[in-house]
N, C-alpha and C positions, 0 to 999 in steps of 0.2 A: 488702869487696866491695860495689860499688854495685848497687843494685836497678835492674833494667831499667826504662826509661821506660814509663810506663803501667801498671806492675805495682803493685798496691795492697798495702800491708802490713796487718798486723792492726789493725782499727779500735779506737780508744780507747773505753772505756766511757763512754756519755752520763751526765751527772748526772741523777739522778732528779728528778721534778717537785717543786718546792718546796724543793730543796736549795740551799745556798749554797757557792760555791767560793771558796777563799782566793786562788787565782791559777792560772796555767797549770801544769799538771802536779801541782798540789796536791790533796789529797783534798777531797771535798765533804762538807758536814755538813747533815743534815736541818734544815729550818727550825724544826721543833718539838723539836729535840734539846736536851739540857740545856745544852750549851755556848752555843748561839745564844740561848736564853732568858736565860741569865746575863748575856751581853753586852748584850742589849736592856734588861734591868732596870737594869744599871749606867748605861747611857746615859740612861735616864729620870731616874735620881737626879741626874745632872749638869745636866739642863735646869732653868732657873728655873721655879718653880711659877707656874701661871696665876693672874692676879689675880682675886679674887672679883668677881662682878657688882655694880655699884653698888646700894646699897639704895634702893628706891623709897620716897619719903616716904609716910607713912600719913596720908591725908587724911580728915578727918571733917567732917560737918555742912556748913556753908556753904562751906568750902574745897573739899570734894569736889563739891558741887553746881556751884560756879563752874568747877572744872577740867573737869567733864563737859560743861557747856554751852559752854565756850570752845574745846573741841577742834575743829579744822577738820574732822575726819572724823566728828564726832558728828552723826548724822542723826536716829535714832529711838531714843533711850534709853528703856528700859522705864519706864512711868509709875510703877510701884511703887518703883523705885530713886530716882526724883526725890522721891517722897513721903517715903521713908525718910530721904534726905539732908536734906530740909527739916525733918523732925521732929527730927533729931539736932542741928540747927544751934542755936547760942546766938544770942540776939537781936542781939548786937553783930556777929555774922558775916553777918547778912543786910543787906548794904549796898545802896544804890541800884543799883550796878553789877550785883550778883548778881541782884537782882529784875528788872531790865530784861532781862537775859539770859534769865531764866525766862519772862517775859512774851513776848518775841520768839519763843522756841522754841514756846510753846503756840500763838501766832497763826500762825506759819509752817507748823506741821504739823497744824493744825486739831484740837488736842487739847483737848477740852472736859472737863477734869478739875476737878470742883468743889473738891476739897480744895486744889489748887494755886492756883486762881483766888481762893478765899476768903483764902488766905494773902497774895496780892498785895494784895487789897482791905484787909485788916487792916494790912499794912505801910504802905500809902498813908495810911490814917487816922492811924496812930501817928506817922508821920514827916512829917505835913503841913507843919509849920513849916520843915523843912529841904529841902523839895522845890520846885523851880521848875517852870514849865509845860512846859519842854522835856523834863524827865524824866517828868512826869506823863503827857504825851501817849503815851509809850512804855508806861507801866504800864497805861493805860486801853485801849490798842489791843486786847488779846485779848478784852475784855468785849464790845465792839461786834462784832468779827469773829466771835466764837463764839456771839453771841446769848445772853449769860449775864448776868443782873442779879444781883449778889451779895446775900447775906443780910445783910451788914454794914450796920447801920442808919445809920451815919454816912457811908456811901460818897457819897451824893449831896450832903448838906450840906457835906462836906469839899471836893468838887469845885467847888461853887458858891463857897465861900470862896476857893479857889485861883484860880478864874477871875476873881473880883472883884479879887483882888490882882495878878494877873499878866497880865490881858488886854491891857493897853497895852504890855507889855514884849516879848512874842513873838507877833505876829499869827498866823503860820502854826501855831504850837503851839496857840493858842487855838481856831482853827477845827478843827484835828485832834481836839481833845478834844470839841468839839461834834459832830463827825461821828460819833464813837463813841457819844455819848449819843443822837444821832438814831436810830441803829440800835436802841438800847434803848428808844426812845420816852420819853426822860427829859430833854427840852430845858428848861433853866432860862430863864425869861422875862427875867431881868435880864441874862444874858449875851447873849441875842438882841438886846435893846435896844442893847447896846454894839456888836456886830459889824454891825448894820444901820444904825448911825448914820452920817451923812454924813462925820464926821471920820475914822472907821475906814476907810470905803470909800475916801476920798480918800488916806489914808495908805498903803494897800496898793496903790493903783493904779500907783505908780511903782516898786514893788519887783520883783525878779526872779521871785518866786513869785506874782505877780499872777494869771496864767492859772489856776493850780490853785486859788487862793483864791476866784476868781470862780466857778469850777465848784462848789466846795464851798458857797459862799454861795447859789448857785442851787438846790442840793439842799436846803439848810436852809430857803430860802424856800418851796420846794414842800412840805416837811414842815409848815411853819407853815400854809400854805394848806389842806392836806388833813387835818391831825391836830390843830391847835390852834385851834379856832373861837373860843376865848376870848381869843386874843392881840390886843391893840390897839396895839401898839407900832409902830416904824418897820419898813419892809419894804425888800427889795432893789429899787431902781428898775428899771423894765422895760428901760431901755437898758443896764443892767449884767448882765442875765441872759444866760446862755449854755446850750446843750444840756448836760445832765448826763452821760449816758452814750450818746453818739451812735453808738457801734459796739459790737460784742461785746467783753466784757471781756478783759483780757490773758490770764487763765487759760484762757478758752475758746479763744482764738486759739492759745495754746501747746499745747493738748491737742486740737487739731482732729482729729487722726488717730484719737483714741480716742472722739470724739463720735458720737452717733447722729443728728446733724442731717442729714447727707447722705442716709441711708437713709430717714429720716422724710420729707424733702423729695420723694424719689422715690416713696414710698408715697402722699403727698398728690397728686402729679402724676398718677399712674395712677388714683387713686380719684376725685379731683374735677376734674382738669384744671388747666392752668397759670394759667387766668384767674381761678380762684376762691380763691387764697390769695396772700399776700405773705410773703416771707422776709426776716428781718433789717431790718424796717421800724422806723424811729425815730419814735415818736409824741411829741407835746408833753407835757411840757416837756423831753423829751430822753431817754426810755427806749427802748432798743433791744429789740424783741420778736423772739422766735424765729419764730413763724408767726402770721399774722393773717387771720381770715376775717370777711366781712360777711354777716350773716344777717338775713333778713326776720322780721317778727313771726310769720309762719306756720312758720318753721323752715327756709325755703329758703336754701341757700347761694348768694349772689349773686356775679356777676363783680365783682372788686374795682375794675376800671376804671370801672364805672358808678356807684360809690359814693365818698363821701368816707371814706377809711379812718380818719380821725382823729376822736376825740371832742373836743368843745370843752374848752379849758382856759383859765382855771380853771372847774371844773364849776359852781360856785355862781353865777358871774356870767354864764354863757351857758346858760340853760335851753333845752331842746328847743323848737323852734317848729313841728315837724311832728307830726301825730297818729300816724304809723306810722314811727317811726325804725328804722333798721337797727341790730341789735345787733352789737357787735364782740367776737369771740371770739379770745382769745390762747392759743395752745398753748405751754405753758412746758416746755421740756426741763429735767428735774431730773437732771443727771448726777451721777456718784459724787462728784466733787470739789466739788459745790455744797453738800455736807453736812459737818458736823463729823465727824471720823474716828470710826469705830466707833459711830455713833449715827444717829438719824433727825431731828436738828435741823438746819434750814437755816442756812447761814452768814448773818450779819447783813445783808450787802449783798444777798443773794438774797431774804431775807424782806422787806427794805425795798422792793425793786422790786416784788415781787408785791403787797405791801400797798398801795403807792401806785397801781398799775395798777387794783386792785380798787376803791379809793376814787374813782378817776377815772371809773368806770363800765364798764370792760372786764370781760367774763366770762372767767375763767381756767379753762383745762383743763390741769392738770399731767400730765406724762408721766414717771413715775418711772423711774429707770435699771433697777430690778429687773425691772419689767414689760417694758421695751424689750430687756433682755438675754435674757429668756426666749423671745423670738420667734426662730424658726428660719427665716430666709430672708424674702424680700420678700413672699411669699404670706401667711405668717402675720402679718407686720407689717401688711399691708393689712387683714386681718380684724380685727386688734386696733384699728387706727385707726377702722375702720367702727363697731365696737362702742362706742368712746369717743364718737364724734360722734353716733351714734344715741341714746346715753344722754342727751345734751343736747337731744334733740328735733330734731336737724338732719336735713335730707334734701336730696338733690341728684339730678342727672340730668334727664331730660325732665320728670318730675313736680315736681322741686324747683326748676326755673328754671335 
C-alpha cells in the first residue's frame, strides 16, 4: 500500500557525531571504537615511513665562524659566539677569506670588540708574506673605522713593509690603507712620499677611480698640514686638491628622519634668529659643519652675513691680520650612529673631522645624543641650547649685537 503524498514515514536515526558509516543503510561505528582504531593502525603500518631529516653538519672553529658570517640573514651575531668560534679555530682554519668576513662584519656593525680586532691584527702580522694590499685594505678597515689602534707591536711595521712592497701594484688599495691609518694618526712618511709623488698622481689621473683617490689624497694632505709638522716630503699640488666631505655623510642622509638636526635648527632659529647661524656650511678644505656661529671677542653672536664664516686655511700660512678676530663656533651633533656600538668611542671618521676642525681654529660645541634625547619638546631644547651657549660665554639679543 503506497503512502499518501506528503505523508512522512518514521525518520531514520541520525549517526552520532564522530561516527563513521560504512554505507547507506549500514550501521555506523564510533570514531573511537576498537574496530575503527584497528583499521587506522593497519593503514599506518602500510604507509612508507617518513625519511629522517637530513643531519646538519657539525661546524666548529673557523668553519662555524665562516658559516655564520656568510649567512645572508646574519646581521648581529652575539659577540661572545664570534669570540668562542675564533678561540676554537685551528690556525689553518683562519684563512684570509674568513678574516676578511670578520673584519667587514665588525666595521659594518660598529662592533669595537678588542679580542676580535687583536686577532685580526695578529693574523695580518703572521700572514704578511701571503697577503696582498687588496686583502690588507679590508683587514685594516675596521681599525680606522672603529678608532682602535691594536696592541700588536708589529702591526705598524708590518703595514709599512706591505705598503712599500705593494704601493705601485694597487693604487686604490694603497690609498685606502693610508686612509685607515690617517684615522688612527699613524701615517708612515715613506708611503706619503710615494702617493704624493708626481709619478703616482699622474698614474691615477687616468684611472676610473681617480675622483675618489683625489678626494682621499686631499684628506691625507690636510692631515699632513695639520698633524705632521715634521713632514718635509712632496705634497698634493693645489690644482689637484678637491673638497674632502662637501656635504653631510651618507649615513647622516640615510638616517635623517632619526636625526636631531631639524629640531636643533628650529631651536637656534627661535633662540638666535636666522641671521646668526649657518647650517650645513662646508668650510675649507672641505669639511661640512652642522651649525656655525660667528662670535666677537666679547662673546656677542654676530650676524653671519656680516662676517667671513671661514677661517683661513692652511692656518700656519695665513695668520690673523686683525686685532679683534671673530671666533667661529661649530655645533657638532653627535648622533647615536656616530659612535661605536655599545660604547662611547667616536667612529674614526667623526673623530678625524672634529680633530681637524679644532686644529684649524674652530671652537667645537658637541651636542651628544643622550642629552638631545632627554629634552622633551622644543621649549626644553631651547633651554638646553641656551645653557650650552652661555657656558661658552656667548650672548645675543639687543645686548649681544
